[in-house]
N, C-alpha and C positions, 0 to 999 in steps of 0.2 A: 497595603490594604483591604482596598475595593476590590480586586482580584479574587483575593482569599474570601472575603465574604461573600461575593458571589454564589460561590459554592453551595451555600444552605442558608442561604439569609437574603432576605429583600432590602434591607433596610441595614445600614451603619451608624454607629453611635460618635456623636461631635461633642468636644467637650463644651463647646461656646453654645452651638443649634440642639444641641439633644438629637434624636432620632433623626435620620434625615433619609430618605428614600433612595437607594443607589441607581435607578434610571433617571435620576433626576440630575444629578451632579456628573456621573463617569455610563452614561446611556450606551456607550462603544462595548463596556465589560459585560454589560447582560445583551451584546450584541443586537442593540434596537435600530443601529445602524444599518441593518441588511432589512429586505424587504420582507413582508409579512408573510409571504409564500417560503421562504427557506426558514422560517424561526418556528420549532415544532415544541409545542405545550407538552408538559410532563404528563397532564392527564390525556393525551391523546396516542402516546406509545406504550407500549408493553412489552417487556423484556423476557426474553422466551433462554432456551438452552444456549450454552456457551458454545461458539463454533470454533475460536480457535484463539493463537495470543502470538504477542509480537513484540519488541522492543519499547513500543507505544504502551501496551495494556491488552486488553481482553476485546474480542468481538462477540457478537451475542445476536442471536436470529430475535427478531421483533416483530408487533406486529403493529402498524398503525394506521390510524382513522384517519383519513384523508379529510383536512377542513372543510367545512358546509357540506359534506357529504357522509352517506351511511357507508361509505367504500372503505375495508379494510383489506391493506395491501401487506402482503409480508416485506420485510427491511433486514438490513443490517446496521447493529448499532456499534459503531469503533468506541471504547471507551478512552476516553482523554483523563481518567482519575481511578483510581482504585473502586473497584467494583465488587462484589463477592463471586465466585465463577457458578456457585448453585451447587446442590446436594450431590449432585451425577457427577460431578467435576474429578481427574484423577488428582492423585497426589502430587503431580508435580505445577499442575494448574493452581492447588492450593498454597502451597510452598512459596510460588509466585508472588500470588495473591497477598500472602503474609508479607513478606519480603517487601511488596510497594507500599502496604500500610503502614510498615516501621517507618520507612525513607520518608514518606508522607508526614509522619508525625513527627519526625527528626526536626522536617527546616519545610514546614507547611507552605510557608511563603514562597520558598524558592519553586517549590513543585507546583503550585498552585500557578504562578505566573509562566512557568516553562510548558505546563499544559493548556493555558490560554494562548500562549505563541504558537503553540503546535497548531490548534484549532485555527489560529488566524493565516497561517502561512497555508495550510493546506485550502482553507476558504479561498486564500489570493489568487490560489490558481483555478481550483476547481469550480468556481464562480464565473471564470471564462471560458470555461469549456465547453463543447458539446459537438461528440461524435460519437459514433456508435460501438469503436472500440475502446471509449473510455469509457469509464464506471461512472456515471451521474451522481451528481449529489442532492439529495431529496433535501436534507436541511439540517439545522444544527439543534440540538437542546442541550438546556443548561443544567439542567437536573435530574440525571449526573448529566456533565460535560460530556457531551457524545457527539460524534458526524455520524448523521443517518444516511443511509446509501444504498442502491440498488443491491440486492440478495442476487448471489450468483449460486443456482441448486446445486453444482457441482463442487461449490467450494474452490481453493487455489488450484492452480496446476500443478504444484510439486507436488501435490495428494496424488493427483492422476497419475503424473509419472514414476511415481512409486508404485501403484497398483499396476504398472503397466509391468515393470519390472518386477515386481513378486512375482505376476503371474507370467513371465519368460516371455510377454508379446514386445514388438516395435512396433513403432507409430509409422503408419504407412507414409508413402511419399505423396499423395495426395491430400493425408489428414494433414501433414507436416506443413505442406504447402501453404495450405489455408492459414494453421497456426502462425507462419510466418509472415506470408503478407498482410494478415490482420493487426499483427504487433507492427510492421513498417509503417504500414497508414498511420496506425495511431502516434507513432513516433514522428513521422513526416508532417501527421498535423500537429504536435506540440512545438516541433523546431520551426514551424513558419509563425508561428504565435509567441517565438522567441522564449519559450520554455524548455529548461536541459532538465531530462527527467531523474539522471541521475543513479537511478537505483532498478534497473532492468534486470529482472531474471525470474523464473518460475514461481517464485513464493510471491510475488507482486500480479502474477495476472490472474485475473480471477474465469473461472471456466461457468459457460451458461450453455453451452452444447458441445457433447465430445463423444464419439462413439467408445463403447466398450472393447477391451483389450479381446486380440483375437476375432474381431469380427472383420467382413471383407471392407478393404480400402479400394475405395471406387470415387470417381470425381463430383458424386452427388452426395457425400459423407456430410453428414451435420456438424459443424464447426461455429462456433461462437464463442469468442474471449474476448476481454475488456481487461485493458490495463489499470490499477487501482493503487494507491500509496501515494500521495504526493507531498509526504513530508519532508523530504528534504529537496523535492524540486524548486528551481530556482527562475523566477521570471527574469533575464540578463538584458545588459547594453548590446551594442551593436560591437564591442568591442570582447564582451568575453564575460567570466564570471569567475569570482575566486570563492575557496571552501571546500573543507574536506568533508565527503561525505559518499557513501555507497558500501558497497558490501564486498568482502574480501573475496578475491578471484572472479569477480566481475567488476571491479572498479578499474577505471581504465591509467597506464601508466605514468601520464603526465600530472594524473591528481595526485598519486602514491609519490612519487619523483620530489616534488613541493611541498607535501603535506598540503595542498590547498591552497597556498599561498602565493602563488604563482597565476593569472590568470589563463582559462581555459574556454574552449567552444562546448556546443553540441555534437562535437565528433565525437566526446568520451561516451554518448551514449552508442556509438557506432561500434567500439571497443566492448561495450557491454551486451549489445544486439550478436555479435560475432559469441560468445561465450554463452548466450542463451539459446543460441541454434545448437552449439555442442550438448547443452543437456538434452535438448529435444531429440537429439542423435543416440548419442551412449547413456540417457536415461541416469546420468550421474552429476554430481555440481563439478564445474572446473576443480581441476587438481586436487581431488579428494582425496584425503588420507597423506598431503604431503604438507611438511611442517613449516617452511619457508615460503610461504607462498609468494608474497611479497617481493621477494629476492628473485626467486624464480622469472616473473612477468617483468622486473625491472632489467634481468639478464636477457631479455631477448626468448625465453621459454613459453610454451605453450601447451595445453592439455593433450594428451595423444590419442587418438583412435583408434581401435583395434582394427585388423585385416577385417575381419567380420562384418563392423559395422560401416566400416568404407564401401565394402559391396553390396552393402544394400540400400546406398541409396546414390541417384543419378549425380555424374559429376557439379550440374550446375548447384545443387543443395550443396556440396560439400565447398564449394567456390563462393559462397556467401560466408562462410565464416574469414576465409583471406582478407 
């Protein structure tokens, strides 16, 4: 009840003691256990247009006035509670918003707790990380509940890949190498810190610099990507982790085979890494158009590259998928 109250009130009614300030009895619900630098006051942030949406909710562009400064920076707000997508939103976003509001109204306690736990899960990972290829946390806003993150000027990598595919272009070997190397460095960093990412795919890679389709591919091409979305990542014990999580087509066989009930290690990210490389080469999702993806993977089948796709990349690029 304290978690639910924190979404729109600063106090809660007690039948014995009357009106009680939430921060005095449950400071963690208001994220007051975090440092002041990680807490963003609602008056310091201004929500702008919607950038996209995922299973968790909407992401908005916003501006944030740095505390103790007049400097205003562009940021991304990852909303963890239903927030209207705005007047320029497309019909699918409006429908998704209304559905989220309807679910929240049917069981507000359950959804408020789920959103709070999601925020805590991501914070538990993000607050420990600092790497040039991992999107940094700027802070958490409590009204509305949102994680505030670095804004990627070019959005998610899956959008860039679709742009390349529609224009008939391919990612050149030098650009490909930069993306793969930066992603590998981020994964290596996570694994050294005993974090299993579990959801590596182009949709969760944010693009800060990337060449336009049909531009010259050369060693000096400006490429900068960062891994984002740690909602299902796990900090694990040396023995491994349990739990079902990931995206069909990218999820490792050892997770699917036992529905996450058997322990697995950071090697599950290696399987996703191979499928991610397939995305970069083919500009398609693994097993696109297949119905029984889980059965395909468990039977040992893998997505197929065309002869044209194979011929456009050096052997060492293709070997990374094996």
